[in-house]
C-alpha positions as CSV (number, residue, x, y, z in Angstrom):
1,M,0.2,0.0,0.0
2,P,2.7,2.4,0.7
3,R,3.9,2.2,-2.9
4,L,0.5,3.2,-4.3
5,L,0.6,6.5,-2.2
6,S,4.1,7.5,-3.3
7,T,3.4,7.2,-6.9
8,P,0.6,9.8,-7.4
9,I,2.6,12.5,-5.4
10,Y,5.6,12.0,-7.6
11,H,3.6,12.8,-10.6
12,L,2.0,15.6,-9.2
13,E,5.3,17.2,-8.4
14,T,6.6,16.6,-11.9
15,L,3.6,18.3,-13.4
16,A,3.8,21.3,-11.3
17,V,7.4,21.9,-12.2
18,A,7.2,21.1,-15.9
19,A,4.2,23.4,-17.0
20,P,4.9,27.3,-17.0
21,V,1.0,27.9,-18.0
22,P,1.1,31.6,-16.7
23,E,3.8,32.7,-19.2
24,V,1.9,30.9,-22.1
25,L,-1.4,32.7,-21.0
26,S,0.5,36.0,-20.8
27,L,2.0,35.9,-24.3
28,F,-1.5,34.6,-25.7
29,G,-3.4,37.8,-24.0
30,V,-0.7,40.2,-25.3
31,A,-1.1,38.6,-28.8
32,A,-4.9,38.8,-28.7
33,A,-4.9,42.4,-27.4
34,G,-2.8,43.4,-30.4
35,F,-4.9,41.4,-32.7
36,F,-8.2,43.3,-31.6
37,A,-6.3,46.6,-31.2
38,C,-5.2,46.3,-34.9
39,G,-8.8,45.5,-35.8
40,W,-10.3,48.4,-33.9
41,L,-7.8,50.8,-35.5
42,A,-8.6,49.4,-39.0
43,W,-12.3,50.1,-38.5
44,Q,-11.7,53.6,-37.2
45,A,-9.9,54.3,-40.5
46,A,-12.6,52.6,-42.7
47,E,-15.7,53.6,-40.9
48,P,-16.0,57.2,-42.5
49,F,-15.8,55.6,-46.0
50,Y,-18.2,53.0,-45.1
51,N,-20.8,55.5,-43.5
52,R,-20.5,57.5,-46.8
53,W,-21.0,54.5,-49.0
54,E,-24.0,53.5,-46.8
55,R,-25.5,56.9,-46.8
56,Q,-25.2,57.2,-50.8
57,Q,-26.8,53.7,-51.3
58,W,-29.7,54.7,-48.9
59,A,-30.2,58.3,-50.6
60,A,-30.3,56.8,-54.1
61,M,-33.5,54.9,-53.2
62,Q,-35.1,58.0,-52.4
63,K,-36.7,59.0,-55.7
64,E,-39.8,61.0,-54.9
65,I,-40.9,64.1,-52.9
66,Q,-43.2,61.6,-50.7
67,H,-40.0,59.7,-49.7
68,L,-38.7,63.1,-48.3
69,R,-41.9,64.0,-46.6
70,A,-41.8,60.7,-44.9
71,M,-38.6,61.2,-43.5
72,T,-37.9,62.3,-40.0
73,W,-35.9,65.4,-40.0
74,Q,-32.7,63.4,-38.9
75,Q,-33.0,61.5,-42.0
76,F,-33.8,64.5,-43.9
77,E,-30.4,65.9,-42.9
78,V,-28.5,62.8,-43.9
79,Y,-30.3,62.8,-47.2
80,A,-28.9,66.5,-47.6
81,A,-25.5,65.3,-46.6
82,A,-25.7,62.5,-49.3
83,A,-26.6,65.2,-51.9
84,F,-23.8,67.4,-51.0
85,E,-21.3,64.5,-50.8
86,R,-22.3,63.5,-54.5
87,A,-21.6,67.0,-55.6
88,G,-18.1,66.9,-54.3
89,W,-18.3,68.5,-50.9
90,A,-16.6,66.9,-47.8
91,V,-19.6,67.0,-45.1
92,T,-19.5,67.0,-41.5
93,V,-22.9,66.4,-39.9
94,T,-23.2,68.8,-37.1
95,G,-26.9,68.7,-36.1
96,G,-28.5,65.7,-34.4
97,G,-30.9,67.1,-31.9
98,G,-28.6,69.1,-29.6
99,A,-27.8,72.9,-29.8
100,D,-26.4,73.2,-33.2
101,D,-26.5,77.0,-33.5
102,G,-28.5,76.6,-36.7
103,V,-25.7,74.6,-38.6
104,D,-26.7,71.1,-39.4
105,L,-24.1,70.4,-42.2
106,M,-20.6,72.0,-42.3
107,L,-19.1,71.7,-46.1
108,T,-15.7,72.1,-47.1
109,K,-13.9,71.8,-50.5
110,G,-10.2,72.4,-51.3
111,R,-8.3,74.6,-48.9
112,G,-10.3,76.8,-46.6
113,L,-13.7,77.0,-48.6
114,R,-16.4,76.4,-45.9
115,V,-20.1,76.7,-46.1
116,V,-22.8,76.0,-43.7
117,V,-25.9,74.2,-44.4
118,S,-29.2,74.7,-42.4
119,C,-32.0,71.8,-43.2
120,K,-35.5,72.5,-42.6
121,H,-37.9,69.5,-42.8
122,Y,-41.0,71.9,-42.7
123,R,-43.9,71.4,-45.0
124,A,-44.7,75.1,-44.7
125,R,-42.5,77.5,-46.8
126,L,-39.7,79.4,-45.0
127,G,-39.8,83.2,-44.8
128,V,-37.2,85.9,-44.4
129,P,-36.5,85.6,-40.7
130,Q,-35.4,81.9,-41.0
131,V,-33.2,82.6,-44.3
132,R,-31.6,85.8,-42.5
133,E,-30.8,83.6,-39.3
134,V,-28.6,81.2,-41.5
135,V,-26.9,84.5,-43.1
136,G,-25.9,85.4,-39.5
137,V,-24.7,81.9,-38.7
138,A,-22.5,81.8,-41.8
139,Y,-21.0,85.1,-40.8
140,H,-20.4,83.7,-37.2
141,Y,-18.7,80.7,-38.6
142,K,-16.7,82.8,-41.0
143,A,-18.1,80.8,-43.8
144,R,-17.9,81.9,-47.4
145,G,-21.6,81.0,-47.9
146,A,-24.7,79.2,-46.8
147,Y,-27.3,76.9,-48.0
148,V,-30.8,76.5,-46.6
149,V,-32.4,73.2,-47.7
150,A,-36.1,73.4,-47.0
151,L,-38.7,70.7,-47.9
152,G,-41.5,72.9,-48.4
153,G,-39.7,75.7,-50.2
154,F,-39.5,79.6,-49.8
155,T,-41.6,82.5,-49.7
156,K,-41.2,85.0,-52.7
157,A,-39.9,87.3,-50.0
158,A,-37.5,84.9,-48.9
159,R,-36.1,84.4,-52.2
160,E,-35.8,88.2,-53.0
161,Y,-34.0,88.5,-49.7
162,A,-31.3,85.8,-50.6
163,D,-30.9,87.4,-54.2
164,G,-27.4,88.9,-54.2
165,K,-26.3,87.4,-51.2
166,P,-23.7,84.2,-50.7
167,I,-26.8,82.1,-49.7
168,K,-28.3,79.5,-52.0
169,L,-32.0,78.3,-51.3
170,I,-32.9,74.6,-52.1
171,D,-36.4,73.2,-51.8
172,G,-37.4,69.7,-51.6
173,A,-37.9,69.2,-55.5
174,A,-34.6,70.8,-56.4
175,L,-32.8,68.5,-53.8
176,L,-34.5,65.5,-55.3
177,R,-33.3,66.7,-58.9
178,W,-29.8,67.4,-57.7
179,M,-29.6,63.9,-55.9
180,N,-30.9,61.8,-58.7
181,K,-29.1,63.7,-61.7
182,R,-25.8,62.4,-60.9
């Protein structure tokens, strides 16, 4: 009987000395962390391009004014962003529900050309006060111009006010034509 008790003890002592398990797990942990960190960095680099592609695909399916009317105001801003991207602008979406100072999109092109965009998902036509506000916002941001994108269009007085100023007024129908002609 004494012989049976000594054999298992001997094997346990040998296993405890022969297996450096914590070092193996440590190396594996570093390798796994490096792998996931590289994946995360790659996604951070690719995400803006993917988001733009996804936005363009979605916007291309919106072909009629009823589609624009059925959108939420947030979707309308994204649609306008896609239209400006297709026209060659680099777009930063600044709206989103918080205090945006009247700027929903910031457009840049080349060196130093900056234009602000205010999107209004209203069914009613916009008047002079809303257009005048965007002119002030463009001045505040030292932008070279502004766009006002309004689903319902603009009053005659608003169009007259914008005439001769560095501001362009785009109604829902014009936005659709602009998006679909490219």
